[in-house]
C-alpha positions in Angstrom: -13.4 -25.7 -15.7 -16.3 -24.5 -17.8 -16.8 -20.9 -16.5 -15.5 -18.0 -18.6 -12.3 -16.4 -17.2 -11.5 -12.8 -18.1 -7.7 -12.6 -18.3 -8.0 -8.8 -17.7 -8.7 -9.4 -14.0 -5.1 -10.5 -13.5 -3.2 -7.3 -12.8 0.6 -6.8 -12.2 0.3 -7.4 -8.4 -3.2 -8.8 -7.8 -6.6 -10.0 -9.2 -9.2 -7.3 -9.5 -12.5 -6.9 -11.3 -16.3 -6.1 -11.0 -18.3 -8.7 -9.1 -19.8 -10.9 -10.5 -19.3 -9.8 -14.1 -15.5 -10.2 -14.1 -14.7 -12.0 -10.9 -17.3 -14.5 -9.7 -17.5 -17.4 -7.3 -16.6 -20.1 -10.0 -13.4 -18.1 -10.8 -12.6 -17.8 -7.1 -13.0 -21.5 -6.7 -10.6 -22.2 -9.6 -8.1 -19.7 -8.2 -8.2 -21.5 -4.8 -7.4 -24.8 -6.5 -4.6 -23.4 -8.6 -3.0 -21.3 -5.8 -2.6 -24.2 -3.4 -1.3 -26.5 -6.2 1.2 -23.9 -7.4 2.6 -23.4 -3.8 2.3 -27.0 -2.7 0.7 -25.4 0.3 -0.6 -27.3 3.3 -1.8 -24.4 5.5 -2.9 -21.0 4.3 -4.7 -17.9 5.7 -7.6 -16.2 4.0 -8.9 -12.8 5.0 -11.4 -10.4 3.5 -12.6 -6.8 3.6 -16.1 -5.5 4.3 -17.4 -5.7 0.7 -20.7 -7.5 0.4 -19.3 -10.0 -2.2 -16.4 -10.9 0.1 -18.1 -13.7 2.0 -19.2 -15.6 -1.2 -15.8 -15.2 -2.7 -14.2 -16.5 0.5 -16.5 -19.5 0.6 -15.7 -20.4 -3.1 -12.0 -19.8 -2.8 -11.7 -21.7 0.5 -13.6 -24.7 -1.1 -11.2 -24.7 -4.0 -8.2 -24.5 -1.7 -9.4 -27.2 0.6 -10.1 -29.5 -2.4 -6.5 -29.0 -3.5 -5.5 -30.3 -0.1 -4.8 -27.2 2.0 -6.1 -26.5 5.5 -7.6 -23.0 5.4 -7.4 -20.6 8.3 -10.3 -18.1 8.1 -9.2 -14.9 9.8 -12.5 -13.1 9.0 -12.8 -9.4 8.1 -9.3 -7.9 8.6 -7.0 -5.3 7.0 -4.5 -6.5 4.3 -1.6 -5.9 6.7 -3.3 -8.1 9.2 -3.4 -10.9 6.6 0.4 -10.4 6.0 0.9 -10.6 9.8 -1.1 -13.9 10.0 1.0 -15.6 7.3 4.3 -14.5 8.9 3.4 -14.9 12.5 1.8 -18.3 12.4 4.3 -19.8 9.9 1.8 -20.5 7.1 2.6 -21.5 3.6 0.8 -18.6 2.0 -2.2 -16.3 2.3 -4.9 -14.5 0.3 -6.6 -11.2 1.1 -10.0 -10.8 -0.7 -10.2 -7.1 -1.3 -10.3 -4.4 -4.0 -8.5 -1.9 -1.8 -9.7 1.6 -2.7 -11.8 0.7 -5.7 -15.6 1.4 -5.8 -18.0 -1.0 -4.2 -18.8 -3.1 -7.3 -15.2 -4.3 -7.4 -13.5 -7.1 -5.5 -10.2 -8.8 -5.9 -7.4 -10.9 -4.3 -3.9 -10.2 -3.1 -1.6 -13.2 -2.7 1.5 -14.1 -0.7 3.8 -17.1 -0.2 5.3 -18.1 3.1 6.8 -15.2 5.1 4.3 -12.9 3.5 6.3 -12.7 0.2 4.1 -11.0 -2.4 3.1 -12.9 -5.5 2.9 -10.8 -8.7 2.3 -11.6 -12.3 6.0 -12.3 -12.7 6.3 -14.6 -9.7 3.3 -17.0 -10.0 0.1 -15.1 -10.8 0.5 -15.6 -14.5 0.7 -19.4 -13.9 -2.6 -19.3 -12.1 -4.1 -17.2 -14.9 -2.9 -19.5 -17.7 -4.2 -22.6 -15.9 -7.6 -21.1 -15.5 -7.7 -19.9 -19.1 -6.9 -23.4 -20.3 -9.5 -24.9 -18.0 -6.8 -27.0 -16.6 -7.5 -27.3 -12.9 -5.1 -29.4 -10.8 -6.6 -32.7 -9.6 -8.4 -32.8 -6.2 -6.3 -34.0 -3.4 -6.8 -37.4 -1.8 -7.2 -35.6 1.6 -9.6 -32.6 1.5 -8.4 -29.8 3.7 -10.3 -28.3 6.6 -11.6 -24.7 7.1 -11.2 -23.3 10.6 -11.6 -19.8 12.1 -9.3 -17.7 14.2 -9.5 -14.2 15.6 -6.2 -12.5 15.1 -6.7 -8.7 15.6 -5.4 -8.6 19.3 -2.3 -10.5 18.2 -2.0 -8.1 15.3 -2.3 -5.0 17.5 0.4 -6.3 19.9 2.7 -6.9 16.9 2.1 -3.3 15.5 2.8 -1.8 19.0 6.0 -3.8 19.3 7.6 -1.3 16.8 7.3 1.6 19.3 7.6 2.3 23.0 3.9 2.8 23.7 4.7 4.5 27.0 6.3 7.4 25.0 3.2 8.1 22.9 1.4 11.1 24.3 -2.4 11.2 24.8 -2.9 12.9 21.5 -6.4 13.8 20.2 -6.4 12.0 16.9 -9.2 12.2 14.2 -9.2 8.9 12.2 -11.2 8.5 9.0 -11.7 4.7 8.3 -13.7 5.5 5.1 -16.1 2.7 6.1 -13.2 0.3 5.5 -11.2 -2.1 7.6 -9.5 0.5 9.7 -12.9 0.7 11.5 -12.1 -2.8 12.8 -8.3 -2.6 13.3 -8.0 0.9 14.8 -10.0 0.1 18.0 -7.9 -3.0 18.7 -4.7 -1.0 18.5 -5.8 2.3 20.1 -7.5 0.7 23.2 -3.9 0.0 24.2 -2.9 3.7 24.0 -3.9 6.8 25.9 -5.0 8.7 22.8 -8.4 10.3 22.4 -9.7 9.0 19.0 -12.3 11.0 17.1 -13.8 8.3 14.8 -15.1 9.0 11.3 -16.9 6.3 9.4 -15.8 3.3 11.5 -19.0 1.4 10.4 -17.9 -1.4 8.0 -19.8 -0.7 4.8 -18.5 -1.9 1.4 -20.9 0.5 -0.4 -18.8 3.4 0.9 -21.7 5.7 1.6 -19.7 8.7 2.7 -16.7 9.0 0.3 -14.5 6.6 -1.6 -11.9 4.9 0.6 -9.1 6.4 -1.5 -7.2 9.0 0.7 -4.6 9.6 -1.9 -7.2 11.7 -3.7 -7.2 15.1 -1.8 -11.0 15.5 -2.0 -11.4 12.3 0.1 -9.4 13.9 2.9 -11.8 16.8 3.3 -13.8 15.2 6.2 -10.7 14.3 8.3 -9.3 17.8 7.7 -12.6 19.3 8.9 -12.7 17.1 11.9 -9.2 18.0 13.0 -10.1 21.7 12.8 -13.5 21.3 14.5 -12.2 19.2 17.4 -8.8 20.9 17.7 -7.0 17.6 17.2 -3.2 17.1 17.3 -3.2 15.1 14.1 -5.6 13.5 11.6 -5.3 10.2 9.8 -7.2 8.5 6.9 -6.9 4.9 5.8 -7.8 3.3 2.5 -10.4 0.5 2.1 -8.2 -2.4 3.1 -6.3 -0.2 5.6 -2.8 -1.0 4.4 -2.2 2.6 3.4 -2.5 5.7 5.5 -2.3 9.5 5.1 -1.8 12.2 7.7 -2.9 15.8 8.2 -1.3 18.1 10.7 -3.0 20.0 13.6 -4.1 22.7 11.1 -5.7 20.2 8.9 -3.1 20.6 6.2 -2.2 17.5 4.1 1.1 15.7 4.6 2.1 13.7 1.6 3.6 10.2 1.4 7.2 11.5 0.8 7.1 13.4 4.1 5.7 10.4 6.0 8.5 8.3 4.5 11.0 10.8 5.9 9.3 10.8 9.3 9.3 7.1 9.7 12.9 6.9 8.3 14.0 9.3 11.0 12.3 7.3 13.8 13.7 4.1 12.4 17.2 5.4 12.4 16.9 6.3 16.1 16.4 2.6 16.8 18.7 1.2 14.1 21.5 3.7 13.6 23.3 3.6 10.3 20.8 1.2 8.7 19.7 1.1 5.1 16.4 2.9 4.3 14.6 2.5 0.9 12.6 5.2 -0.9 11.0 4.9 -4.3 12.3 7.3 -7.0 9.0 9.3 -6.9 9.7 10.5 -3.4 11.0 14.0 -2.7 14.7 14.7 -2.9 14.4 15.7 0.8 14.0 12.0 1.7 17.4 10.7 0.8 19.0 13.9 2.0 17.4 13.4 5.5 18.3 9.7 5.6 21.9 10.5 4.9 22.0 13.5 7.3 20.6 11.2 10.0 23.4 8.7 9.4 21.5 6.1 7.3 22.2 4.8 3.9 19.5 5.8 1.3 18.5 3.1 -1.2 16.7 4.3 -4.3 14.2 1.9 -5.9 11.7 1.5 -8.7 8.0 1.9 -7.8 5.9 -1.2 -6.9 5.6 -3.3 -3.8 6.8 -6.6 -5.1 10.0 -4.9 -6.4 10.5 -3.0 -3.1 10.0 -6.1 -0.9 12.6 -8.0 -3.0 15.2 -5.3 -2.8 14.6 -4.9 1.0 15.2 -8.7 1.5 18.3 -8.7 -0.7 19.9 -5.7 1.0 18.6 -6.1 4.6 16.7 -2.8 4.4 15.0 -2.0 7.7 12.3 0.4 6.3 11.1 1.4 2.9 8.5 4.0 1.9 6.6 5.1 -1.2 5.0 8.4 -2.1 1.7 6.5 -2.5 1.3 5.8 1.2 2.8 2.3 1.3 5.4 1.7 4.1 7.4 -1.5 4.5 9.2 -2.9 7.5 11.9 -5.6 7.7 10.5 -6.8 11.1 7.1 -7.1 9.5 8.3 -9.8 7.1 9.2 -6.9 4.7 5.5 -6.3 4.2 3.7 -2.9 4.3 1.6 -1.6 7.1 -0.1 1.7 7.4 -0.8 1.0 11.1 2.9 0.5 12.0 3.8 3.7 10.1 1.2 5.6 12.0 2.4 4.4 15.3 6.0 5.4 14.4 4.8 8.9 13.5 3.0 9.2 16.8 6.1 8.2 18.6 8.2 10.7 16.7 5.7 13.5 17.3 5.6 12.7 21.0 9.3 12.9 21.4 9.5 16.1 19.3 7.3 17.9 21.9 5.9 20.4 19.4 3.0 20.6 16.9 3.1 18.4 13.9 3.4 21.3 11.5 6.6 22.4 13.2 8.0 18.9 13.1 7.5 18.6 9.3 8.4 22.3 8.4 12.2 21.5 8.0 11.5 18.3 6.2 8.8 19.3 3.6 10.6 22.2 1.9 10.1 21.4 -1.8 7.0 21.5 -4.1 5.6 18.5 -5.9 3.1 18.2 -8.7 1.6 14.9 -7.7 1.2 12.1 -10.3 -0.4 13.4 -13.5 -1.6 10.8 -16.1 -1.7 11.4 -19.9 -2.9 9.1 -22.6 -0.1 8.6 -25.2 -0.3 6.6 -28.4 3.5 6.0 -28.9 5.0 5.9 -25.4 8.6 5.0 -26.6 8.7 8.0 -29.0 7.4 10.4 -26.4 10.0 9.3 -23.9 12.7 9.8 -26.5 11.3 13.3 -27.3 11.5 14.2 -23.6 15.1 13.1 -23.4 16.0 15.1 -26.5 14.3 18.2 -25.1 16.3 17.9 -21.8 19.5 16.4 -23.1 21.7 18.7 -20.9 20.1 17.1 -17.7 21.3 14.1 -15.7 19.1 11.3 -17.1 18.6 7.8 -15.7 16.3 4.9 -16.6 15.8 3.1 -13.3 12.0 3.3 -13.8 10.8 5.1 -16.9 12.9 8.3 -17.4 14.1 10.6 -14.6 15.4 14.0 -15.8 17.3 15.9 -13.1 18.6 19.4 -12.7 20.0 21.1 -9.5 16.8 22.9 -8.6 14.1 20.5 -10.1 13.6 17.0 -11.5 10.8 15.0 -13.1 10.1 11.3 -13.7 8.0 10.0 -16.5 7.1 6.3 -16.5 4.6 4.2 -18.5 1.7 2.5 -16.8 1.9 -1.3 -16.6 -1.6 -1.8 -17.8 -2.8 1.2 -19.8 -1.5 3.5 -22.6 -0.6 6.1 -20.1 2.5 8.1 -19.1 2.7 9.1 -15.5 4.4 12.4 -14.7 5.9 13.6 -11.4 7.7 16.9 -11.0 9.4 18.4 -8.0 11.0 21.9 -7.7 12.8 23.8 -5.1 10.2 26.6 -5.5 6.5 26.4 -6.4 7.1 28.6 -9.5 9.9 26.3 -10.7 7.8 23.2 -10.3 4.7 24.6 -12.0 6.7 26.0 -15.0 8.4 22.7 -15.7 5.3 20.7 -15.0 3.3 22.7 -17.6 6.2 22.6 -20.1 6.5 18.8 -19.7 2.7 18.2 -20.0 2.6 20.3 -23.2 5.3 18.2 -24.7 3.7 14.9 -23.5 0.2 15.8 -24.8 1.4 17.4 -28.1 
């Protein structure tokens, strides 16, 4: 392989870079050859999002995969959770989603799975693909070149998502949904045509240039349009999806934001109604309210490190029915342990329907604490700074499951290093806003000193 390969495009959990400067068609072709060879795959699915570069990257990747001997199922433009569904449902050997998720339009990338939608990370195979490409050592072409065939899957995907709820229970809510010009604009109609809800659509036109706002709803400023739509149209609830529609964020009937911790708690409560006493996972950045509610509802809370490949592995090992992250990723055992924003949304709608009161009243007893959100700081000597924090708060309960978690009865914080940059990520939660802000500012002053 003669083309230059930038090793920096290989991230912890995926491939991502600017097209075509970092990730181009030749690299995609090489990845296709290596991916199939690594898995020994005979039949894989490939999906893509709405980015303009997606079609060329698909063609190059599929050609490489076919030359390595795999039959490629082209599932077209879909959400990432629909790609996971296709791999699991149709019993394929693996799959690739061509997407850069919430990144700006000039980016593209790839997410990889084995059979049963098991995520492939740098530690579980991605580094092998990277090293082969860097060495220019492509596996030989197969004696039998694979085929490329197309299949439409979104109706099957919609039925699968709806199997997690009793659709007859879901009230005819008025729901504002912001697709951000991303793949939810394609998946939402397939699901919601089977429900009685009145959808107020925002930016359902597939457009990888993101003309209205970035498809990154974890940033509060990108939620402004759906908040305004909820207030204008007197909606019962509002929802926003990210670019590849695997994450979703909710606002209540007043247009107020509901964070990922609270959605984790909501889906956990709904899950425990169906599976009493089951194990429910939350990552350690989630609010303390989450494990408290799980235990109160009769479930067993399982605390986990951050990161989807870690969470999916723990869920498989411990037969966890549902897992949630503060970042809007929600994982389901009966979805091959993969994440799906759509399934989480449907579970919330079912819970809200059964509650019989406004969303703000449903979450009021759940969302009682105050959180800083994740704050990044550039740090030269990360190990020294983490030790300094532990020395400063040495009378706390301290654990090292993921970075450093410092806990007191009325507040806690977690500080963990970035996988890819010289950054420390700070999250603080307090029982009161004043407590959270005081300790947030104190910790930031120390981290940035």
